[in-house]
N, C-alpha and C positions, 0 to 999 in steps of 0.2 A: 502494498499498500504505501510505505514510503519513498519507493523508488518509484514509483507511476507518476505522484505530486511531483516530485523532484524532473525526470523525463518531462512532464508539460510546462513545468517550468521552464525548462530551459529551452524548450520549445517555444514556448511563448516570446520569450526573450531573443531568441535569433529571428523567429518572425520579426516583430519589431524592429530591430538594430536591421535587417533587410527592406522594410517600409521606409524607415529614415535614410539608406543610403541609395533609397527610388528615388525620393523627395528632393534630395540633396542633387542628386544628378541631373533627375529633371527640371532643377531650378537653375543649375547651371547650366546645360541644352538651352532654357528658355530665355537668361541674361546674354546668351552670344548670339542669339538671334541674329539673322544677316541684315544688314541697313538698308535692305533696301524693301525691307516687306512691310512696315509704316508707308512710305511713300506710296509705294505699289496701291495699298487698301485703299488708302486715301484717293488715290488718282481714280478706282475703281466705281469706291462712295459717291465719289463729285460727277462722275458721267452717268451715275443711278440719279442723281439729283436733276441732274439736269436734263435728261431725255424727255420732260413735257415738251420743251424747246423743239425739238426732231414732231411734234407735232402730238394729237392727243391718241390718236388711235395707232398706226403701221409703226409710227416712226419712234412714239414713245417706250413700246412693244420691243422693238429690235433693238434698242440702244439700252433698255433697263436691261434685256435679256445677256445682252453681251456684255455689259456691267458684273451682272451675277453670273453668271461664265467667268469671267476674270475673277470675282473672288474666290470664287471655289479653285480655281488654278492657282493662283497663289495660295491658299488654304494646302492644297496636295505638293506643290513643291517643297514647301515649309516643311510637311507632315516627311517628306522624302529626305530631303536636307537632312534634317535633326533626328532622322532613324526610328519614328514614332506610330506607330500605328492612327493614331488620331491623337490630335490636342488637346492638352486635356482642359477643364474649364475653369471658370473663378476656383480658386486657391483659397479665397477670403472674402470678406465682408468690403475690401477696397475696393479689388479688381473686380466683382459682381457691382458695386456702385457706377464704378468707369465705365463697366458696358450696358447698365441701363439709363444712363445719362446719353451714352453716343445713340442708343437705340432711338430714345424720345427727340433728342433732336436731328437725328436721319428721316423721322416718321413727320416730324414737323416742318421741319424743310422740303420734303417731297411734296406735301399736301399744297404747302406755301408755291411750291412751283408751277403744280398744277394751277392753281387759283393765276399766279401772274401768266401764264400761256393762256388761258383762258379770257383773262381781260387785256391781253395783247399787252404784257408790261415785261419784253421778255429782257430789256434791261437789270432787271430786278433777278430774274434767274440768275444772270449772270452773278451778281453782288452776293446771292445765297449760294449759289454754289461756292465759291469762291470762302467763302467763310467756312461752311459746310468741311471743305477741303483741309480747311488750319486747325477745325474743329480734328476730325476724325483723324488728322497725322500727329496733333500732342494724344489723341486719343488714345492712341492704337499703339504708340511707342509710349505712352504712361499706365495701360493694361498688364503690357511685358514685364516692364519694370515691376509695378507692383504683382502681378502673380508670382514673379519668381522669386520675389521678397516674402511672400507667402509662403509658397513651396520651400523656402531655405530656412525660413525662421519657426516652419513647421504648425501653420496658424492652423 
């Protein structure tokens, strides 16, 4: 009975040590992500936001579809380069908050771009797209850093 508890405790400690090692390794991989990831994601997001300027029907669908495919392609390339089957989600509250804020900004900007296209105010679409590009660029970089920090800290 005593040896059974010792084996269980030893195996539990070994499993926890393996998890901590994996978190450290993953955090370091996320910290050393490629320099082009954030700008490429921001550019694809900006194209998505600007898509209503191509026309509300077919043009918007084509540009938004291409931008979405670009985001999936970037994700695939990053996973391949980092040798991950899938990218982890938010590892803590800060990275989750960054994702939520970015999604809300993107949704609001997309709706705003549609309104600007319908009311024939395309100059405002350009301004909205530029603002979203900067927000997405900063948010993407901050998310990667926050996620890596939270993984390394063991949040």
